[in-house]
C-alpha positions as CSV (number, residue, x, y, z in Angstrom):
1,M,-17.6,2.0,-58.1
2,H,-17.8,5.5,-59.5
3,Q,-21.6,5.6,-58.6
4,L,-20.6,5.5,-54.9
5,F,-19.0,8.9,-55.4
6,Q,-21.8,10.5,-57.3
7,K,-23.5,12.0,-54.2
8,A,-20.3,13.7,-53.3
9,Y,-20.3,15.5,-56.7
10,Q,-24.0,16.2,-56.6
11,N,-24.3,17.4,-53.0
12,P,-20.9,18.7,-52.0
13,S,-22.2,20.9,-49.2
14,K,-24.3,18.2,-47.5
15,I,-23.1,16.6,-44.3
16,A,-21.8,13.1,-45.0
17,I,-20.0,12.1,-41.9
18,I,-19.9,13.1,-38.2
19,D,-17.2,11.7,-36.0
20,K,-15.4,12.5,-32.7
21,N,-13.5,15.4,-34.5
22,G,-16.5,17.1,-36.1
23,S,-18.8,17.1,-39.2
24,Y,-17.6,16.7,-42.8
25,T,-19.4,17.3,-46.1
26,F,-19.5,15.1,-49.1
27,G,-17.2,17.7,-50.8
28,Q,-14.6,17.4,-48.1
29,L,-14.8,13.7,-48.2
30,L,-14.2,13.7,-52.0
31,S,-11.3,16.2,-51.7
32,K,-9.6,14.3,-48.9
33,S,-9.9,11.0,-50.7
34,Q,-8.4,12.4,-53.8
35,Q,-5.5,13.8,-51.8
36,I,-4.8,10.4,-50.4
37,A,-5.2,8.7,-53.8
38,Q,-2.6,11.0,-55.4
39,Q,-0.2,10.4,-52.5
40,I,-0.4,6.6,-52.7
41,L,-0.3,6.6,-56.5
42,A,3.1,8.4,-56.2
43,G,3.2,9.5,-59.8
44,E,1.9,6.2,-61.2
45,A,-1.2,6.1,-63.3
46,D,-2.9,3.2,-61.6
47,L,-2.2,0.9,-58.6
48,K,-3.4,-2.0,-60.7
49,E,-5.1,-3.9,-57.9
50,A,-2.2,-3.6,-55.5
51,R,-3.4,-4.5,-52.0
52,V,-3.5,-1.5,-49.7
53,A,-4.0,-2.4,-46.1
54,F,-5.3,0.3,-43.7
55,M,-5.8,0.5,-40.0
56,V,-7.7,3.7,-39.4
57,F,-10.1,4.7,-36.6
58,P,-13.8,4.7,-37.7
59,G,-14.8,8.1,-39.0
60,F,-13.9,10.6,-41.7
61,D,-10.3,9.4,-42.2
62,Y,-11.4,5.8,-42.5
63,V,-13.9,6.6,-45.3
64,A,-11.5,9.0,-47.1
65,T,-8.8,6.2,-47.1
66,Q,-11.2,3.6,-48.4
67,W,-12.4,5.9,-51.2
68,A,-8.9,6.8,-52.0
69,I,-7.8,3.2,-52.5
70,W,-10.7,2.5,-54.8
71,Q,-10.2,5.7,-56.8
72,A,-6.4,4.9,-57.2
73,G,-7.1,1.4,-58.5
74,G,-6.1,-0.5,-55.4
75,I,-7.7,-3.3,-53.5
76,A,-8.8,-2.2,-50.0
77,V,-7.8,-4.4,-47.1
78,P,-9.3,-3.0,-43.9
79,L,-7.5,-4.2,-40.8
80,C,-9.3,-4.8,-37.5
81,I,-8.3,-2.0,-35.1
82,S,-8.5,-4.4,-32.1
83,Y,-6.4,-7.2,-33.4
84,P,-3.0,-8.1,-32.0
85,F,0.0,-7.9,-34.4
86,P,0.1,-11.7,-35.2
87,S,-3.5,-11.5,-36.5
88,L,-2.6,-8.4,-38.5
89,K,0.5,-10.0,-39.9
90,Y,-1.5,-13.0,-41.1
91,V,-3.6,-10.6,-43.3
92,L,-0.6,-8.6,-44.5
93,D,1.3,-11.7,-45.5
94,D,-1.7,-13.4,-47.0
95,T,-2.6,-10.4,-49.2
96,A,1.0,-9.5,-49.9
97,A,0.1,-5.9,-49.2
98,T,2.5,-3.4,-50.7
99,V,1.0,-0.3,-49.1
100,I,0.0,0.2,-45.5
101,I,-1.9,3.3,-44.2
102,T,-2.4,3.8,-40.5
103,G,-3.8,6.2,-38.0
104,D,-1.2,7.6,-35.5
105,E,-2.8,5.6,-32.7
106,Y,-1.8,2.3,-34.4
107,L,1.8,3.0,-35.1
108,E,3.1,1.0,-32.2
109,V,1.2,-2.2,-33.1
110,L,2.3,-2.0,-36.8
111,D,5.9,-0.9,-35.9
112,P,7.3,-4.4,-36.9
113,V,6.4,-3.8,-40.6
114,R,7.4,-0.2,-40.9
115,S,10.9,-1.0,-42.1
116,V,9.9,-3.8,-44.6
117,E,11.4,-2.7,-47.9
118,S,8.6,-4.1,-50.0
119,I,6.0,-2.1,-48.2
120,R,5.3,1.7,-48.5
121,F,4.1,2.9,-45.1
122,F,1.9,6.0,-44.6
123,Q,0.4,7.7,-41.7
124,I,-2.9,9.6,-42.0
125,S,-1.1,12.7,-40.9
126,D,1.2,12.4,-43.9
127,F,-1.8,13.4,-46.1
128,S,-2.6,16.7,-44.5
129,S,-0.6,18.8,-47.0
130,A,-1.0,16.5,-50.0
131,K,-2.2,17.8,-53.3
132,E,-5.4,16.5,-54.9
133,S,-4.7,17.5,-58.5
134,G,-4.0,14.7,-61.0
135,S,-5.9,12.2,-63.0
136,M,-7.4,9.0,-61.7
137,P,-7.5,5.7,-63.5
138,E,-10.6,4.3,-65.1
139,I,-11.7,1.3,-63.0
140,E,-13.5,-1.6,-64.7
141,P,-16.3,-3.1,-62.7
142,S,-14.7,-6.5,-62.9
143,R,-11.6,-5.4,-61.1
144,G,-10.9,-6.4,-57.5
145,A,-12.1,-3.9,-54.9
146,M,-11.8,-5.3,-51.4
147,I,-10.6,-8.3,-49.4
148,L,-12.4,-9.0,-46.2
149,Y,-11.5,-12.0,-44.0
150,T,-13.9,-14.7,-42.8
151,S,-14.3,-15.2,-39.1
152,G,-12.2,-18.4,-39.3
153,T,-14.6,-20.3,-36.9
154,T,-13.7,-23.7,-38.5
155,S,-10.2,-23.0,-40.1
156,L,-7.8,-20.2,-40.7
157,P,-9.5,-17.1,-42.0
158,K,-9.8,-16.8,-45.8
159,G,-9.6,-13.6,-47.7
160,V,-12.8,-12.9,-49.6
161,L,-12.1,-11.0,-52.8
162,T,-15.0,-8.9,-54.1
163,T,-15.1,-6.8,-57.3
164,H,-16.4,-3.3,-57.8
165,A,-19.4,-4.9,-59.6
166,N,-20.0,-7.2,-56.6
167,I,-20.0,-4.3,-54.1
168,E,-22.2,-2.2,-56.3
169,S,-24.7,-5.0,-56.6
170,Q,-24.8,-5.6,-52.8
171,I,-25.4,-1.9,-52.2
172,I,-28.0,-1.4,-54.8
173,T,-29.9,-4.5,-53.6
174,L,-30.1,-3.1,-50.0
175,V,-30.8,0.5,-51.0
176,E,-33.8,-0.8,-52.9
177,A,-35.0,-3.4,-50.4
178,W,-34.7,-1.1,-47.4
179,S,-35.8,2.2,-49.0
180,W,-32.6,4.3,-48.3
181,T,-32.9,8.0,-49.2
182,D,-30.7,11.1,-48.8
183,S,-32.8,12.2,-45.9
184,D,-31.7,9.3,-43.8
185,H,-29.3,9.6,-40.8
186,T,-27.7,6.5,-39.4
187,V,-25.1,5.5,-36.8
188,G,-21.8,3.7,-37.3
189,I,-21.0,1.5,-34.4
190,L,-20.1,-1.7,-36.1
191,P,-16.5,-2.9,-36.9
192,L,-15.3,-1.7,-40.3
193,H,-13.5,-4.8,-41.3
194,H,-16.8,-6.7,-41.8
195,V,-19.5,-6.5,-44.5
196,H,-22.2,-5.5,-42.0
197,G,-20.5,-2.2,-41.1
198,I,-18.9,-1.5,-44.5
199,I,-21.7,-2.4,-46.9
200,N,-25.0,-2.4,-45.0
201,V,-24.4,0.8,-43.0
202,L,-21.6,2.9,-44.4
203,S,-21.8,2.3,-48.1
204,C,-25.6,2.2,-48.3
205,A,-25.8,5.5,-46.4
206,L,-23.2,7.3,-48.6
207,W,-24.5,5.8,-51.8
208,S,-27.9,7.3,-50.9
209,G,-26.6,10.7,-50.0
210,A,-27.5,10.1,-46.3
211,S,-25.4,11.0,-43.2
212,I,-23.6,8.6,-40.9
213,H,-22.6,9.5,-37.3
214,F,-19.7,7.4,-36.0
215,L,-19.7,6.3,-32.3
216,S,-16.7,4.2,-31.4
217,P,-16.2,2.4,-29.1
218,F,-19.8,1.4,-28.4
219,D,-21.3,3.1,-25.4
220,A,-24.9,2.6,-24.6
221,E,-25.4,5.9,-22.8
222,Q,-23.7,7.9,-25.6
223,L,-25.9,6.1,-28.1
224,Y,-29.1,6.9,-26.3
225,D,-27.9,10.6,-26.1
226,L,-27.6,10.5,-29.9
227,F,-31.0,8.9,-30.3
228,E,-32.5,11.7,-28.1
229,T,-31.4,14.3,-30.6
230,G,-34.1,13.0,-32.9
231,K,-31.9,12.9,-36.0
232,V,-31.4,9.2,-36.4
233,T,-33.8,7.4,-38.8
234,V,-32.0,4.1,-39.5
235,F,-30.2,1.9,-37.0
236,M,-28.3,-1.4,-37.5
237,A,-26.6,-3.5,-34.9
238,V,-25.8,-7.0,-33.8
239,P,-27.9,-8.9,-31.1
240,T,-25.4,-8.3,-28.3
241,I,-25.7,-4.5,-28.8
242,Y,-29.5,-4.7,-28.6
243,F,-29.1,-6.8,-25.4
244,K,-26.9,-4.1,-23.9
245,L,-29.3,-1.4,-24.9
246,I,-32.1,-3.2,-23.3
247,S,-30.1,-3.6,-20.0
248,S,-29.2,0.1,-20.1
249,F,-32.8,1.2,-20.8
250,E,-34.0,-0.8,-17.8
251,S,-31.7,1.3,-15.6
252,F,-33.2,4.7,-16.7
253,P,-35.9,6.6,-14.7
254,K,-39.4,6.0,-15.9
255,E,-39.7,9.5,-17.4
256,R,-36.6,9.0,-19.5
257,Q,-37.8,5.6,-20.6
258,I,-41.1,7.1,-21.9
259,Q,-39.2,9.9,-23.7
260,I,-36.7,7.4,-25.4
261,S,-39.5,5.0,-26.4
262,G,-41.3,7.9,-28.1
263,I,-38.2,8.8,-30.1
264,L,-37.3,5.3,-31.1
265,A,-40.9,4.8,-32.4
266,K,-40.2,7.5,-35.0
267,F,-37.2,5.6,-36.5
268,R,-37.8,4.5,-40.1
269,L,-35.9,1.2,-39.8
270,M,-34.1,-1.0,-37.3
271,V,-32.1,-4.0,-38.3
272,S,-30.3,-6.9,-36.6
273,G,-27.8,-9.2,-38.1
274,S,-24.4,-11.0,-38.0
275,A,-25.7,-13.5,-35.4
276,A,-29.0,-15.1,-34.7
277,L,-31.4,-12.8,-33.0
278,P,-33.0,-14.4,-29.9
279,V,-36.8,-14.1,-30.0
280,T,-36.7,-12.9,-26.4
281,V,-34.5,-9.9,-27.4
282,M,-36.7,-9.1,-30.4
283,E,-39.8,-9.0,-28.1
284,Q,-38.1,-6.9,-25.4
285,W,-36.9,-4.4,-28.0
286,H,-40.4,-4.2,-29.5
287,Q,-41.8,-3.3,-26.1
288,I,-39.2,-0.6,-25.8
289,S,-39.2,0.9,-29.3
290,G,-42.4,-0.2,-31.0
291,H,-40.2,-1.9,-33.7
292,Y,-40.0,-5.5,-34.7
293,L,-36.3,-5.7,-35.7
294,L,-35.7,-6.5,-39.4
295,E,-33.6,-9.7,-39.3
296,R,-31.6,-10.6,-42.4
297,Y,-29.1,-13.2,-43.6
298,G,-25.7,-12.6,-45.3
299,M,-22.1,-13.6,-45.4
300,T,-18.8,-12.1,-46.2
301,E,-18.8,-14.0,-49.5
302,I,-22.3,-12.8,-50.7
303,G,-23.2,-9.6,-48.9
304,M,-26.9,-9.9,-48.0
305,A,-29.0,-12.5,-49.6
306,I,-32.2,-12.9,-47.6
307,S,-34.2,-10.4,-45.6
308,N,-37.4,-9.9,-43.7
309,P,-39.5,-7.3,-45.6
310,Y,-39.2,-3.6,-45.0
311,S,-43.0,-3.3,-45.4
312,G,-44.7,-6.5,-44.3
313,E,-44.6,-9.2,-41.6
314,R,-41.2,-9.6,-39.8
315,R,-41.5,-13.1,-38.6
316,A,-39.6,-13.8,-35.3
317,G,-37.0,-16.5,-35.7
318,H,-37.0,-16.3,-39.5
319,I,-34.5,-14.5,-41.8
320,G,-37.2,-13.7,-44.5
321,Q,-37.2,-14.0,-48.2
322,A,-34.7,-13.7,-51.1
323,L,-33.6,-10.1,-51.8
324,P,-34.1,-8.5,-55.2
325,G,-31.7,-10.0,-57.8
326,V,-30.6,-12.9,-55.5
327,E,-31.4,-16.5,-56.2
328,I,-31.8,-19.0,-53.3
329,R,-32.2,-22.7,-53.2
330,L,-32.1,-25.4,-50.4
331,V,-30.5,-28.7,-51.2
332,D,-29.6,-31.9,-49.4
333,E,-26.2,-33.6,-49.0
334,S,-26.6,-35.0,-52.6
335,N,-27.3,-31.5,-53.9
336,K,-31.0,-32.4,-54.6
337,F,-33.8,-29.9,-53.9
338,V,-35.5,-30.4,-50.6
339,S,-39.3,-30.1,-50.0
340,A,-40.8,-27.2,-48.2
341,G,-40.4,-27.6,-44.4
342,E,-37.4,-29.9,-44.9
343,P,-33.9,-28.8,-43.9
344,G,-31.3,-28.1,-46.6
345,E,-28.1,-26.1,-47.3
346,I,-28.6,-22.6,-48.4
347,Q,-27.0,-22.0,-51.9
348,V,-26.9,-18.6,-53.5
349,K,-26.4,-17.2,-56.9
350,G,-26.3,-13.5,-58.0
351,P,-24.2,-10.6,-59.0
352,G,-23.2,-9.8,-55.4
353,V,-21.5,-13.2,-54.9
354,F,-17.7,-12.8,-54.4
355,K,-15.1,-13.5,-57.0
356,A,-12.7,-15.8,-55.2
357,Y,-10.9,-16.7,-52.0
358,W,-7.7,-14.7,-52.3
359,G,-4.8,-17.0,-53.3
360,K,-6.9,-20.2,-52.7
361,P,-8.2,-21.5,-56.0
362,D,-8.9,-25.0,-54.6
363,A,-11.0,-23.5,-51.8
364,T,-12.8,-21.3,-54.3
365,E,-13.6,-24.2,-56.5
366,K,-14.9,-26.3,-53.6
367,S,-17.2,-23.6,-52.5
368,F,-19.2,-23.6,-55.7
369,T,-21.4,-26.3,-57.4
370,S,-20.8,-27.3,-60.9
371,D,-23.6,-25.0,-62.0
372,S,-22.1,-22.0,-60.1
373,W,-24.2,-21.9,-56.9
374,F,-22.2,-20.8,-53.9
375,K,-22.5,-23.3,-51.0
376,T,-22.9,-21.3,-47.8
377,G,-22.7,-24.3,-45.4
378,D,-25.7,-22.9,-43.5
379,I,-28.8,-25.0,-43.0
380,A,-32.4,-23.6,-43.2
381,V,-36.0,-24.6,-43.9
382,F,-38.5,-22.8,-46.1
383,D,-41.5,-22.4,-43.8
384,A,-44.7,-20.7,-45.1
385,S,-42.8,-18.5,-47.6
386,Y,-40.1,-17.5,-45.1
387,Y,-36.6,-19.0,-44.6
388,K,-35.7,-20.1,-41.1
389,I,-32.1,-20.6,-40.3
390,L,-31.2,-23.7,-38.3
391,G,-27.4,-23.1,-38.1
392,R,-24.1,-23.8,-39.7
393,D,-23.7,-27.4,-40.8
394,S,-20.3,-27.8,-39.2
395,I,-21.1,-25.8,-36.0
396,D,-24.8,-25.5,-35.2
397,I,-26.1,-28.8,-36.6
398,I,-25.3,-31.5,-34.0
399,K,-25.4,-35.1,-35.2
400,S,-26.4,-37.1,-32.1
401,G,-27.8,-40.6,-31.9
402,G,-28.9,-40.5,-35.5
403,Y,-30.6,-37.2,-35.2
404,K,-29.6,-33.9,-36.8
405,I,-30.3,-31.3,-34.1
406,S,-30.3,-27.5,-34.5
407,A,-28.4,-25.9,-31.7
408,L,-30.1,-22.5,-32.5
409,E,-33.6,-24.0,-31.9
410,I,-32.5,-25.4,-28.5
411,E,-30.9,-22.0,-27.6
412,E,-34.2,-20.2,-28.3
413,V,-36.0,-22.4,-25.9
414,I,-33.4,-22.1,-23.1
415,R,-33.4,-18.3,-23.4
416,T,-37.1,-18.2,-22.4
417,H,-36.2,-19.5,-18.9
418,P,-36.6,-16.5,-16.5
419,Q,-33.2,-17.1,-14.8
420,I,-31.2,-17.3,-18.1
421,K,-29.7,-14.2,-19.7
422,D,-28.0,-16.0,-22.6
423,C,-26.7,-19.4,-23.7
424,A,-24.9,-21.3,-26.4
425,V,-25.4,-24.9,-27.4
426,V,-22.7,-27.1,-29.0
427,G,-22.0,-30.7,-29.8
428,I,-18.9,-32.4,-28.4
429,P,-17.4,-35.8,-29.5
430,D,-18.9,-38.8,-27.8
431,T,-18.2,-42.5,-28.5
432,E,-21.8,-43.6,-27.9
433,W,-23.8,-40.7,-29.4
434,G,-21.4,-39.4,-32.0
435,E,-21.9,-36.0,-30.6
436,L,-23.3,-35.0,-27.2
437,V,-25.5,-31.9,-26.8
438,V,-24.1,-29.6,-24.2
439,A,-24.9,-26.0,-23.2
440,A,-23.1,-23.0,-21.7
441,L,-25.3,-20.6,-19.7
442,I,-25.2,-17.0,-18.5
443,T,-27.6,-16.9,-15.6
444,V,-29.1,-14.3,-13.2
445,T,-28.6,-16.7,-10.3
446,D,-27.2,-20.2,-9.9
447,L,-29.3,-22.8,-11.5
448,N,-29.8,-26.5,-10.6
449,S,-29.2,-28.5,-13.7
450,K,-31.7,-31.2,-12.8
451,E,-34.4,-28.6,-12.3
452,L,-33.5,-27.0,-15.7
453,T,-33.6,-30.5,-17.4
454,T,-37.1,-31.0,-15.9
455,W,-38.2,-27.6,-17.2
456,L,-36.9,-28.4,-20.7
457,K,-38.6,-31.8,-20.9
458,E,-41.9,-29.9,-20.9
459,R,-40.8,-27.9,-23.9
460,M,-38.8,-30.1,-26.2
461,P,-38.1,-33.8,-27.1
462,T,-35.7,-35.5,-24.8
463,Y,-33.1,-36.2,-27.5
464,K,-32.6,-32.4,-27.9
465,I,-32.1,-31.6,-24.2
466,P,-28.4,-30.9,-23.3
467,R,-26.8,-33.6,-21.3
468,Q,-24.4,-31.2,-19.6
469,F,-24.6,-27.6,-18.5
470,I,-21.9,-25.1,-17.4
471,Q,-22.4,-21.6,-16.1
472,L,-20.0,-18.9,-17.4
473,E,-19.6,-15.1,-16.8
474,D,-19.7,-14.5,-20.5
475,L,-19.6,-16.4,-23.8
476,P,-16.5,-16.2,-26.1
477,R,-17.3,-13.9,-29.1
478,N,-15.7,-12.5,-32.1
479,A,-15.6,-8.8,-33.1
480,M,-19.2,-9.0,-34.5
481,G,-20.6,-10.4,-31.3
482,K,-21.0,-13.9,-32.7
483,V,-20.3,-16.7,-30.3
484,T,-17.1,-18.6,-31.3
485,K,-18.3,-22.1,-30.6
486,N,-15.0,-23.9,-31.3
487,E,-13.6,-21.8,-28.4
488,L,-16.6,-22.6,-26.3
489,K,-16.2,-26.4,-26.8
490,K,-12.8,-26.2,-25.0
491,H,-14.8,-25.5,-21.8
492,F,-16.3,-29.0,-22.1
493,I,-13.4,-30.9,-23.5
494,S,-10.4,-31.2,-21.1
């Protein structure tokens, strides 16, 4: 991981981070991280992969803490700043964290563990007068670096252990594929307990010597104000954020819309990920910004594996092609290769693939084939040289009446209805059909389900049309904006 810190040594006076408290250089970041590292080492030579959990507001202090843990030889365990204590306790117990670092604003929520004898508890303010002198351990690339937790959509969240080598590979792949440079300026608005925010945005920026401006919590007006400074060159977000930006843009006077569109057109790169990007959102954002969003595919366990090209056609509804150094194959339920155009499970092999599920050897073994391919559980087709995601086998692939139906494909069609703002399709248990296709809608006005069914019959086969519709104020989502479909199913199953 030492390469991540090279830009700090090479360009100590360059601005690395801007947050609500000010601007900070790479030199300041390195100095602060070394102060924290010495404090948590507490005279020891090496943390020896001790798990260090930290709950720190996005910005300079967060990054300095993350860097400190890595430099001191610990495994970083970032905690979600919006989680209630029971969710945090699950992570702390599962990782057996022996060190906790927190921002002052999170002292109350973490108060129940402050007196635990086996845990050393630090506040960010404790490090203000710490000394940075002292040696750091040599860190082998094969050592554990970070544990991130899966979203837990089908079971309890699992801790995904990645090594320093895994993380370096993930970063190098994206820096090459997306042409990061030290002249880039990006925005940090994504949660920093997920790979999207930590690797794709934060780590790629700092690895490249670029600057990152943190805005938290997300506010569309503040983000547009930042865009209008003309500094931003790279922007990454999830589909729900683009949806909110589109809604906000439509409320602006025509003169400001023209000004903003001109500025957005000068961006070098805009990326969408962490959830399926509706084609309608992609087209609307293209009209506003002149950019076709670069959609990609990844997971906590693998980083990014597939991406639309930086230079070349970005095909709507597709996730692109294998990234440099990543091997991809599609297989059927018997682990046999499928033909082009046929659906199959995405399996991945490469140096960015995680080491293990923390403390779960059986789950780790089950997630790999006998020849070491990671089984993602996501279903895709290879369509004219591009991969198209159909959904997660256990969530988005509905088995109804002998058919395997992609919920994502149905959602794309439903979203083109002029009175529908968003939707989610799920399968619920049914004695006759196995699973029944149903849909939750967010609408502009009340919709007649019979009229919607008639409209859909003109656009898709009858067996794909939802048999039941409900209208909701909003869809249940996780911190990354992904619809939590198991929660949604509860609205249909009483």
